[in-house]
ROLUM-854257 format. One line per 3 residues: number of its first residue (from 1); their letters; for each residue x negated, y, z negated of C-alpha. Coordinates in steps of 0.02 Angstrom, whole numbers. Example, Ala and Ser with C-alpha at 12.3 -4.5 7.8 and 13.67 -1.06 7.14 Angstrom:
BEGIN
1) as) -615 -225 -390; -684 -53 -357
! end
This chain:
BEGIN
1) mrv) -5216 4202 -5230; -5165 4352 -5181; -5276 4525 -5247
4) sge) -5226 4702 -5273; -5320 4779 -5368; -5365 4696 -5535
7) nrk) -5214 4595 -5517; -5201 4425 -5458; -5041 4324 -5396
10) lvd) -5035 4166 -5354; -5008 4116 -5164; -5029 3926 -5174
13) ttl) -5114 3779 -5220; -5215 3603 -5182; -5324 3465 -5202
16) tdq) -5478 3423 -5119; -5516 3249 -5029; -5664 3139 -5127
19) tga) -5796 3245 -5015; -5754 3416 -5107; -5662 3461 -4950
22) ftf) -5496 3553 -4958; -5362 3639 -4857; -5219 3813 -4892
25) slk) -5098 3826 -4751; -5026 4026 -4782; -4871 4067 -4716
28) ees) -4864 4179 -4548; -4774 4304 -4636; -4932 4316 -4777
31) ptg) -4970 4498 -4798; -5145 4553 -4744; -5278 4550 -4847
34) myi) -5401 4515 -4999; -5372 4352 -5057; -5476 4235 -5173
37) tiq) -5500 4030 -5196; -5521 3983 -5358; -5591 3810 -5427
40) spg) -5576 3877 -5600; -5582 4028 -5707; -5752 4129 -5655
43) rav) -5788 4015 -5508; -5714 4096 -5363; -5748 4128 -5157
46) eli) -5682 4297 -5089; -5592 4290 -4917; -5500 4441 -4793
49) vnh) -5361 4336 -4739; -5290 4443 -4570; -5217 4332 -4441
52) edi) -5343 4205 -4389; -5424 4026 -4460; -5541 4019 -4602
55) qfa) -5679 3899 -4634; -5808 3917 -4748; -5930 3776 -4834
58) ttg) -5995 3853 -5028; -6135 3748 -5125; -6030 3817 -5268
61) fng) -5892 3937 -5348; -6010 4030 -5429; -6075 4241 -5394
64) dde) -6240 4144 -5356; -6174 4007 -5231; -6204 4021 -5049
67) vqi) -6069 4047 -4948; -6092 3983 -4764; -5944 4058 -4654
70) irs) -5907 3933 -4521; -5745 4026 -4429; -5668 4189 -4451
73) ven) -5755 4362 -4388; -5665 4445 -4519; -5768 4349 -4642
76) mly) -5938 4342 -4539; -5966 4520 -4529; -5891 4542 -4732
79) yny) -6018 4430 -4805; -6175 4464 -4684; -6130 4631 -4755
82) lfl) -6139 4567 -4955; -6290 4439 -4907; -6386 4596 -4848
85) kgs) -6324 4729 -4982; -6346 4593 -5123; -6531 4580 -5045
88) nly) -6575 4752 -5001; -6504 4810 -5175; -6582 4707 -5300
91) kmd) -6755 4735 -5198; -6731 4916 -5219; -6671 4924 -5393
94) llr) -6870 4835 -5427; -6950 4973 -5321; -6834 5133 -5395
97) pli) -6944 5156 -5558; -7121 5128 -5483; -7049 5294 -5370
100) vey) -6995 5367 -5546; -7154 5319 -5630; -7300 5307 -5510
103) pkn) -7421 5429 -5482; -7356 5535 -5317; -7533 5544 -5259
106) dpf) -7609 5365 -5256; -7568 5304 -5085; -7457 5146 -5163
109) yka) -7346 5249 -5206; -7313 5291 -4993; -7325 5124 -4998
112) vve) -7162 5081 -5115; -7070 5244 -5030; -7103 5164 -4868
115) qyt) -7034 5008 -4898; -6864 5073 -5008; -6834 5186 -4876
118) smk) -6837 5043 -4745; -6724 4946 -4841; -6605 5085 -4876
121) nql) -6608 5129 -4672; -6588 4927 -4617; -6419 4944 -4747
124) eer) -6342 5079 -4692; -6382 5050 -4484; -6300 4891 -4512
127) iet) -6137 4948 -4603; -6155 5104 -4471; -6149 4941 -4330
130) iit) -6003 4840 -4408; -5883 4987 -4436; -5925 5043 -4245
133) enp) -5936 4879 -4158; -5786 4817 -4244; -5668 4966 -4281
136) ntl) -5496 4897 -4298; -5567 4700 -4423; -5503 4725 -4588
139) aar) -5708 4685 -4634; -5743 4852 -4561; -5625 4954 -4684
142) fik) -5669 4866 -4813; -5864 4903 -4791; -5852 5059 -4732
145) tdq) -5775 5073 -4918; -5869 4981 -5031; -6053 5064 -4947
148) pli) -6167 5097 -5091; -6205 5265 -5104; -6401 5273 -5096
151) apt) -6487 5427 -5170; -6627 5529 -5062; -6781 5483 -5173
154) gln) -6900 5605 -5290; -6741 5672 -5376; -6745 5690 -5548
157) avd) -6637 5585 -5658; -6521 5757 -5682; -6496 5787 -5513
160) enh) -6474 5607 -5468; -6337 5591 -5574; -6240 5757 -5507
163) ylk) -6283 5681 -5306; -6217 5522 -5344; -6075 5607 -5427
166) thy) -6027 5745 -5281; -6063 5613 -5145; -5979 5440 -5217
169) fdk) -5817 5461 -5137; -5876 5523 -4959; -5865 5365 -4857
172) vdf) -5705 5329 -4936; -5514 5362 -4826; -5397 5367 -4985
175) ndt) -5240 5390 -4843; -5298 5195 -4801; -5165 5083 -4918
178) mli) -5246 4945 -4858; -5358 4966 -4981; -5234 4928 -5116
181) rss) -5252 4743 -5058; -5422 4708 -5106; -5522 4754 -5271
184) ivt) -5637 4864 -5195; -5563 5025 -5204; -5531 5019 -5409
187) skv) -5720 4932 -5401; -5781 5098 -5329; -5668 5189 -5461
190) vqy) -5763 5100 -5608; -5941 5127 -5553; -5894 5297 -5512
193) msl) -5812 5337 -5692; -5967 5257 -5774; -6081 5417 -5692
196) yqf) -6002 5540 -5813; -6093 5401 -5963; -6240 5517 -5904
199) nan) -6294 5649 -6040; -6156 5587 -6165; -6231 5615 -6340
202) sqe) -6086 5586 -6439; -5894 5491 -6420; -5829 5637 -6388
205) sle) -5925 5709 -6258; -5919 5565 -6178; -5707 5554 -6176
208) enl) -5731 5739 -6110; -5835 5694 -5960; -5736 5523 -5936
211) lma) -5556 5655 -5931; -5642 5750 -5785; -5678 5589 -5694
214) vds) -5506 5538 -5706; -5431 5727 -5638; -5574 5694 -5498
217) vlk) -5508 5516 -5451; -5321 5562 -5457; -5370 5743 -5359
220) kat) -5424 5642 -5217; -5277 5508 -5247; -5152 5652 -5181
223) vnq) -5162 5649 -5021; -5052 5474 -5007; -4925 5436 -5133
226) qmy) -4945 5248 -5139; -5146 5260 -5160; -5097 5396 -5307
229) efl) -4968 5287 -5384; -5087 5147 -5375; -5238 5216 -5475
232) vdf) -5134 5304 -5596; -5062 5119 -5634; -5224 5075 -5632
235) lvk) -5326 5176 -5742; -5159 5168 -5847; -5185 4975 -5891
238) gfe) -5371 4994 -5910; -5370 5121 -6044; -5234 5034 -6134
241) gig) -5343 4875 -6139; -5485 4977 -6228; -5360 5084 -6343
244) fer) -5446 5251 -6235; -5286 5341 -6306; -5351 5504 -6250
247) gle) -5369 5457 -6090; -5189 5402 -6092; -5097 5548 -6142
250) hia) -5226 5659 -6001; -5151 5546 -5881; -4961 5538 -5944
253) nsn) -4980 5758 -5988; -5074 5783 -5790; -5013 5680 -5683
256) rle) -4929 5741 -5516; -4812 5610 -5480; -4666 5729 -5460
259) qfc) -4742 5811 -5314; -4690 5646 -5215; -4548 5668 -5113
262) ent) -4527 5469 -5106; -4440 5381 -5259; -4525 5218 -5250
265) qrk) -4494 5078 -5387; -4673 5107 -5436; -4667 5303 -5455
268) akl) -4498 5285 -5569; -4578 5133 -5668; -4734 5253 -5689
271) ank) -4643 5400 -5749; -4556 5299 -5875; -4726 5231 -5924
274) mel) -4776 5424 -5928; -4656 5456 -6050; -4661 5318 -6154
277) irk) -4869 5366 -6175; -4803 5532 -6226; -4685 5472 -6358
280) lal) -4821 5349 -6445; -4981 5467 -6442; -5071 5460 -6604
283) gqk) -4994 5627 -6687; -4819 5580 -6630; -4669 5515 -6745
286) apg) -4629 5327 -6720; -4480 5294 -6632; -4345 5267 -6788
289) ftt) -4247 5102 -6813; -4114 5013 -6890; -4099 4815 -6881
292) ldl) -4073 4684 -7001; -4201 4558 -7067; -4225 4367 -7052
295) ngn) -4121 4366 -7199; -4009 4490 -7145; -4051 4634 -7261
298) vvt) -4045 4807 -7176; -4218 4868 -7117; -4222 5064 -7108
301) lds) -4402 5128 -7037; -4363 5310 -7106; -4324 5241 -7294
304) ika) -4487 5149 -7300; -4589 5260 -7446; -4744 5197 -7426
307) ktt) -4907 5294 -7417; -4934 5165 -7251; -4836 5058 -7129
310) vlv) -4915 4916 -7036; -4800 4914 -6898; -4857 4748 -6796
313) fwa) -4786 4662 -6662; -4818 4472 -6660; -4750 4272 -6594
316) swc) -4771 4119 -6677; -4865 4054 -6528; -4993 4194 -6500
319) phc) -5151 4138 -6556; -5234 4303 -6561; -5120 4349 -6677
322) del) -5194 4214 -6777; -5348 4308 -6789; -5247 4496 -6834
325) lpv) -5121 4456 -6926; -5217 4381 -7100; -5323 4509 -7086
328) ikt) -5151 4614 -7127; -5100 4481 -7255; -5263 4504 -7371
331) yye) -5238 4710 -7384; -5057 4668 -7416; -5083 4551 -7567
334) qtt) -5208 4680 -7628; -5092 4826 -7630; -4910 4889 -7691
337) rnq) -4800 4935 -7603; -4788 5108 -7608; -4957 5103 -7538
340) lev) -4932 4992 -7402; -4777 4903 -7332; -4776 4793 -7172
343) igv) -4636 4749 -7061; -4666 4613 -6951; -4573 4625 -6761
346) svd) -4573 4453 -6704; -4558 4413 -6512; -4508 4237 -6528
349) dsk) -4349 4153 -6461; -4326 4033 -6554; -4300 4067 -6745
352) ekl) -4347 3889 -6815; -4529 3928 -6736; -4540 4076 -6813
355) lqs) -4483 4048 -6972; -4587 3888 -6988; -4757 4001 -6945
358) iqk) -4694 4139 -7096; -4696 3999 -7206; -4860 3921 -7160
361) ngy) -4965 4072 -7137; -4864 4160 -7296; -4808 4312 -7197
364) hwi) -4714 4351 -7341; -4669 4539 -7283; -4537 4630 -7189
367) nvg) -4506 4523 -7037; -4375 4555 -6909; -4312 4445 -6772
370) elk) -4222 4492 -6640; -4238 4322 -6558; -4227 4401 -6394
373) gwd) -4401 4340 -6332; -4471 4511 -6242; -4298 4581 -6187
376) gsl) -4263 4650 -6391; -4212 4829 -6401; -4362 4849 -6516
379) ide) -4491 4789 -6402; -4435 4894 -6268; -4429 5035 -6374
382) ygi) -4582 5020 -6404; -4651 4983 -6231; -4753 4805 -6299
385) aat) -4818 4728 -6171; -4926 4605 -6273; -4922 4555 -6427
388) psv) -5003 4561 -6568; -4980 4768 -6557; -4998 4862 -6710
391) fil) -4945 5036 -6766; -5005 5096 -6929; -4907 5259 -7005
394) drd) -4894 5359 -7131; -4778 5420 -7255; -4678 5530 -7131
397) kti) -4696 5382 -7015; -4820 5479 -6911; -4926 5386 -6799
400) lsk) -5094 5368 -6852; -5188 5226 -6757; -5165 5078 -6625
403) pln) -5312 4971 -6678; -5328 4844 -6529; -5444 4706 -6626
406) kel) -5485 4651 -6813; -5637 4766 -6835; -5532 4932 -6786
409) lks) -5393 4839 -6896; -5509 4808 -7065; -5579 4992 -7045
412) elq) -5393 5054 -7023; -5337 4999 -7173; -5502 5016 -7260
415) krv) -5470 5178 -7251; -5319 5225 -7282; -5287 5089 -7390
418) ik) -5416 5043 -7492; -5473 5204 -7619
! end
């Protein structure tokens, strides 16, 4: 699979022989960059592809299994670096608590600091040698970006955190768009944002800190349009995945897409996404619609008078829907329609399978199904990319919540429906 940030694109598949050996023959025009060879989910070997034959052997496909590069300069350099980085950082992590806690006037403290510094210097010197002696390799560019930032010894926790935040991207060239063809820059961004969790004593302060991290990352990325679009897309998808609504709204309202002159396809797509995020933000009125339910009755969102309306996008074939919709059903059956109404909008394309699922599970609320799969007008209007997607609305159809899982859904319904 070809790697681009957190995205993976299938390139080819093959079978092993009886000894476990296998071969891929990539097309000549295959893009250079990072690829992963996957045996099964969670079992993979990372490889740099750059117009050279690659031969490797491995004891397995887990992270702790040894990988031996037999042929490929790029991957010999890269795995030499990965091995030393992993070994030295592991040992340094064991020594760091001693440096912080051990009495500084004890002779052993000096020995610990010397050992820690020696491993730090060894790693930094190896990285510098690889970059200097192999300047035209992808490995050198990836390693330069990936190299860990190690704070000087002797700093207290606050000063160390400040140092790391200040210098975290010193070695990252945001103009190097080849980094987009790997997961290195996105991993770096995630690690950087984790630094902003330090000293966050409430959910509100944590969110404020994360927004500062977002601003810092995107400001650095403005030097290159491709990189900026790539990281905006990455952050938006990540925040959607964890339900960080403030983060999504912040990016939608403060992004700098318009300052770039080139009208790329990704830019247009992201601009539409930003508009959708603003339109569906908490506190906004849900987009109105008039449609037919599965019985041919007219359904108008604004005509529903219930105190709370649950709008759920789902599908008969969706396993996660089987976890979430029964929660809605429980509350629906416990309340009156002037207190709670539910509109289920299906992304099915088969009416027969949809009706079978409704009957089997007892989802006897308002059911809408345009039977166009992901191409339905309501699906498009609400930007639905995954099922289930839930919107909890008040009497005026203002969006109150968009719970992502069963626990959050229960909490929201308990709070708004049961008194």
